[in-house]
N, C-alpha and C positions, 0 to 999 in steps of 0.2 A: 634285565635292563641292557640296552645296547650301549656300550661304552666306547669312548674314543679309541682306546687301545685295540678293541676288537675290530673296529672299522679300519684302523691302520694295518692290522694284520692281514685283513682281506685284501687291501690295496697292494700290499707287498707281494702277496702270493699269486696275484692274477698276472701271469707273465705274457699272456697273449694279447692284452689290450694294446691298441695302437698308441695310446697316450696314458702314462702313469705318473702320478705325482707322489713323491716320497714324503716321509714324515719330517717335520722340523726343518723345512727346506732353507730357512734363513740361519740356522745354527752353523757356525763355522767349525769345521773339524780339522784335526791335524792328522796328516798321513805321512809326513816326513818323506823319505825316499823309498817307502814300501811300494812295491809294484801293486797296482790295483787290478784285480781280476773281476770279471763281470759275472759273478755267481749269484748275485742278489742285487738289492737296490741300496746297498750301503753308501756307495759313492754317487749314485744316480738321483737327480732331482726330477727329471722328466724325460720321457721317451715319446717321440712322434714318428709313427710309421717305422718303428724299429722294435724288434723283439729280442728277448734272451732265448737262445737256442742251445741245444745239447749236442756236444761233439761226439763223434764216433771214431774209434781207433781203426787203423788199417792192419789187417792180419798178415803175418809173415810166416806162419806155419809152425810145425812141430820142431822144437829144438832139443828136447830130451825125452828119452824113453827108458823104461826099466831094462837094465842090462845085467845087474848083479843078482846073485841069489837072494840077498836081503831085500831087493826091490820087489820080489814076488810073494804073493800070499802063500803059494805052495812051497816056497823056499828053494825052488829049482828054476833055472832059466829055461824059458820055452817060448815058442811062438803062439800067437793067438790070444784070445781073451783070457784074462787072469782072474782067479778067484780061489776060494778055499777057506782055510782056517781063518778065524777072526771073529767078527760079529756074526750074528745069526744069518745075515744076508751074505757075508763073505766076499764082498766086492774087493777088487784090487784097491789098495790104499796108497799106491805110489803117487807122491806129490798131492795127496788129499789136502794136506796143509804144507805150505812152502813159503820160504822167506828169501827172496832175491835181494841182494844189496850190491852197490858199488862201494868197494872198500878203498877209501882215499889213501890210506897208508900203503896198502899193497898194490894199488893201481890195477885192480882186477875186479871182475864180477865174482861174487861169492854167493853160494846158495846153501841153505839148510832146509832139509825137507823130511817129511814123514815117509819112510820107504814102504812099510807094510804095517798091519795091525797084529802081527804075530808076537807072542810073548817072547821077551828077551831081545827084541829088536828095537833099537832106540833112534836117536836123531842122526840122520845121514847128512853127508857133506859133499858138495861139488864146487868146481870153480871154472872160470873161463877168462881168457884174455880179451875176447871180442864180444861176449854175450850171446854168441850163436853156437859155437863149438865148445861143449862142456866135457870136462874130465871128472872122474870120481876117484880121487887119490886114496890109496890104502893107508889111511891115517889112524885107524883104530889102534888101541893099545897092543893088540896082538899082531898088527900089520896085515890082517887078512881081509879087512873090509873098510868101508868108508863111514862106519858108525863111530861118532865122536862122543856120544853121551847116552847113557841108559838111565831109566828111572831108578830111584834109590832102592826100590823093593824088587828089582829085577823083572817087573812086569813089562808089557808092551807100552807103546807111546801113542798118544793121540792129542788132538787139539793143540798142536805145537807151533809156536812162532818164535823167531829170533829177531832181536833189535840190536842195532849198533847205537849205543847211547851217545847222542850229540852233546850231552852236558859234561862228559868226561873225556880227558885226553887219551889218545892211543897209548897203550902201555899200562893203563889203569887196570887193576885186578877185576873190576866190574864193568869194563868197557862193553862187553857183549852180554846180553841178557836173554834168557829163554823163559817162556811160559808154556805149560803143558799140563796134561793129566795122565796118570798111568792107568792102563787097562790090562787086566781087570783090576778094580780097586774103586775107592770112593770117587764119585764124580766131582772132584774139587781141584781147583787150580794149584799147581806147584810152580815154583820159580827156581832158576839157577843163574849162574854167572860165570864169566870166563874173561881172561886177559887177551886171548887170541882167537876165540871162536872154535878151538879144537879141544882144549883141555878144560873141562867143566867141573864146577862144584855146585852143590845144592844149597839154597837158602833154607832156613828153618829145619836143618838136618834132614832134608828130604821129605818133610811133612807138608801137608797142604797149608796154604796161607789164607784161604777163604772157605766159605760154605758152598754148598751146591748152587749152581751146576757148572760143568766145565767141558761137556762134549760140544765143543765150540772152538772158534778161533781165539783162544786165550792170548792176550797180548799185554805186555808192559811197555810203556812208551813215555817219553819225556814231554811235558807240556812247557814250552818256553815262555808262555804268558803267566801261568800260575807259578812257575818254577817248582813244579812238583811232578812226581811220577804218577801216571795214570795206569790203571789196570782194568782190562776188559775181560769179562767172562759172560757166560750164559745166565739168564734168569728164567726160571720156570714160571709160566703163566697158566699152564694147564697140567695135564698128566706128565709124568716123567718118562714118556716114551709111548709109542703106539699111536692109535688113531686119535686119541684125545690130546695129543701133544701140541702145545702152543709155545713156540720158542720166542724168547725175547733177549734183550741185551741189558747188562748191568755195567755201568761205568763208575769206577771208584778212584779216589785220589789218596796218596799216602799222607798220613797225618802225623808222622814222627820225624820231621826234618830230613826226609829222604834217606834215612839210615835203614837200609834193607837188611844189613847184617844183624843188627841188634833188635830191630823191630820189623820182622818180615810179615807179620800179620796185621799191622796197623793200617787198615784200609777203611776209608769212609766212603759210603755210597753217595754219589752225586746225582745219578738218575737211573731209571729203569724204563724201558719202553719196548713196544712191539710195533710191527708194521700195521698201520690202520688203513689197509687198502680200501679205496672207495668202492671197488667192485663188490665187496661183501660176499664173495662166493664161499660156500661152506664145504668142508671135506665131507663126502658122503659117509653116512654111518656114524658121524660124530655129533657131539652136543654143541653145535654152533662154533666149531673150531674153524677159523679162517683158512681158506685153501692156500693163499699166498702168504708166506711167512719168511721172516729173516732166519736163514739157516746158519750163516756166520756173518760177522761184521768186523771188518778191518778198518782202522783209521790211519790217515796219512796227513802230515802237515806240510803245506807248500805255500810259500809267499803269503803268509799271514792268515791262511784259511785252512781249516780242518776239512778233509774230505772223508766221509764215510763211504766205504766200498760195500754196499749192501747186497749181500749174496742172497737172492730170493729163490726159495724153493716153492714150486707149485705142488703142494702136498697131495698125496693120494691115500686111499684107505687100504689098498692091497698091493704088496710087493709083486714084482714080475714073477709069475710061476716058473719054477725050475724047468729049463728046456724050452721056454717060450721067449727067449731073448730075440730081439729084432734089431739087427745092426744096420738096417737100411732106412727105415722110416724115421723121419724127424717127428718126435712126439711133442705133445703139448701139456701132458700131465706127468708129474714126477721128474721135472726138469729144473735146471738151475740157469739163471742169468744174473749179472750183477749191474748195479746202478750207482752212479755217483750222487752222494747226498752231502751238500756243503753245510758247513757250520762255522760260526764266528767264535764259539766258546767251548767247543769240544764236547758239549752235552746236548745241544738242541740241533737236530739235523733235519734238513729240508728234503722230504721225500716227494713233495708235490712237483718238483721241477723235472725229475727224471723217472723215479721208481713208479709213481702212480700212473703216469701216461705211457708206461712201458717203453722207455727209451734207453736200452742198455748201452753201456760203453763198448762192449764187445758182443754183438749178437751171435747166437748159436748158428752153426753152419747148416747147409741144406741136407737133403736126404743122402745117406751114404757117407757123410763126412765124419772126420775124427771127433768133431766137436758139436755134433748135431743135437745132443741132449744135455750138454753141460758146458758152461763157461764160468768157472769160479775164480774169484779174485786172489791176488797175491797178498802177502802181509805188508808189502812195501812196493811203491812205484819208483822206478829209477829214472832220474832226469839226466840224460847223457847226450852230449853233442847236440844240444839245443833241441832235443826230442824227449818225449816221455816214452820209456820202454815199459810196457805192461805185460808181464808174463801172466799166463793164466792156466788153470787146470782144466783139462778137457776130457770128456768121455763120449763114447758112441752108444751108450745105453742109459736107462733111467734109474732113479732111486729104487733100491731094492731089486736090482736086476741080477745080483749075485756074480755075474761075469761081465766084464767089459774091458776095453783097451783104455788104459789111463795114460795120459800124455801131458807134458808141459809144453805149452806153445807160447808164441810171442806175438804181440801186436804193438804198433807204435802210433803215437799221436803227436800232432803239431804242438810245439811249446805253448802252454797256457790254453790249449784247445778243448778243455773239458766243457766249458760253457763260453758263449761269445754273443756279442751284439750283432744282429743281422738286419740288413736293409735290402730290399729288393728293387724292382724297377722304379718305384716311386721314391723320390728323394726323402730321406728321413733325417731327424735331428735328435741329438742327445745332449742334454745339459747336465753337468755335474752339480752336486752340492758344493757350496763354497768351502774352500779349504785354504790353509796357509801354505803358500808356495815357498819351499825351503831349498831350492836348487837354482840351477842356471839354465836348464833345458828340459825338454820332454822327449820321451822315446815311446813309440807305438809299436805294438805287434798287430799288424793289419794285413788283410788280403783284399786289395782293391784292384785285382788283376783285370776284372771285367767291369769296373766302375770307377768311382772316385771317392776321395775323402778330403775334407777341408777342416782345419783346426783353427778355431778362433778363441781368443781370451776375453773374458768378461770380468767386470768387477763383482764384488760379492753380492750386489743387488741385482745382477743380471744385465747391467748396461755394457754395451760393447766398448772396448778400449780401441780407439781408432788405429793405433800403431800395430795392433795385433788382430785386427778383424777386417771384415769387408774386403776391399781390393788389396789390402796389405797382406792378407792371408793367402798362401799358395794353395792351389788345388792340385792334389796328387792323383793322377790317372794311371791305371795300368801297373800299379805298384803292388808287390807281394813281398813284405819284409817283416822279419822278426824284430828289427831295431830301426824303424824309420824315425828320423829326427825332423819334425816339421820346422819350417822356417817362415819368416815374414819379410816382406820387401824392405821395410824401414828399420828392422831390428835384426842383429845377427843371432840373438838368443833371448832368453827370458830373464837374464840376470838382473835387469832393472826392477823386476817384480818380486825379488827375494824378500821374504818377510811380510808380504802383503796377502790379503785374502782375495782369492780369485775363483772364478768358475771357468770351466772349459765347455765350449759348444762344438760338438762334432757334427758336421753335415756329411752324410754319406749316401751312396747309391750303389746297389749291387755290390755291397761290401760287407766283409766280416771283420769286426774289431774285437780282438782277443784280450788286450790289456793295454794299460799305459803306465809309465813310470816317470817320476821326477828324477832328473840327473843333477 
């Protein structure tokens, strides 16, 4: 049976239509002063000659390389591709998992990263004043390295991410949290905590807090809507490795009052999922194992929206033979790119807007480049100086290549630029759903440098309000602003509408509209 909900879901996900009607268009919603991002149709009632597009970050190049003995698989500093001890493939693991943050208390960029896969090598630390030039302070207990934490059993470290907990004040003993799994060992997630990000303790006496699997971007994070901790790890949907491997994601919430000290294993599964790529390409030699898989999956919360950073591996059946590495050719198999997948609830992520149509946030580089075969996401995106700073892990060879050059690079994106409303030469219109206006003014993030935008206010039924529409509404031409405040000839602001249900009608041409906010 075709139900209304199924029809509605189809309407929501068809982004390329010139005109789209949203569900329950007459239902008045409350948005308060939360910035509205155009990642879906939550705030949109109709689009005419306007589409939702995917943003792309601008690359700024390599900002950190392996320089310390602990950064190398061989344990020795050297030039050229790195490899050696570790997993059977032996690739360099420098920054294979990494967590960049802006530390508001210290007023600096801080980074926790996986330096290598060798036994006895743990979590490494670096810091920077400008986010470009990084130092690796010798802050280990013996003062000889930048290793700040080792797994409880003395094994190596994998699948590690660090979170600065926004629900706790600086100075709290659990302000910084880490999720990881020790290798060799059971493939299960472990957790730790710290007051300063340097001196760490283990939850659950260093024992795992979940079942298999954990060869993944394990992450603990705070959900401000649920007021609970979330934990991400890997879920097996196929074999536990090799050609038949099918990697998926498991998202859990803490079920014992967020008390991780006394209840470190109290995790309740919310969802499990894989990438259902419409291409349906199968890994050769497998039993219907999809070629395109989620290899890791980070989540990041920004302006009321969860963003999944879907690290997609184009899986292959055979690793690169030893001695057959190719550091020049840009390959298409055994490679990684990542895609933004928005969510309103932290559990249901939209892969149709970017991942399925192959629109990566940071595309891999051309032949001969340092990132030609891999651009993997960070555990966290930093918003700094009205830009999004997106560090990424880059390599110049494929999965299973055994030797490659591993680097941490930086890309930047316009504020709110992950997705945006786009109009071209033909004039387009956007009408919002009705919402309660709870401020005095509006602020737009818009690029109308080669076009124009006009902002009109309607009542909740869609009728124009004369003092805020038609000839009263100013047309903005040639503007490119993160904080444009529209005005009207007969009214200084929108304070007279406070508490009323309104809609906004945007008319735009050759313009990109990134967000709006009630002030």
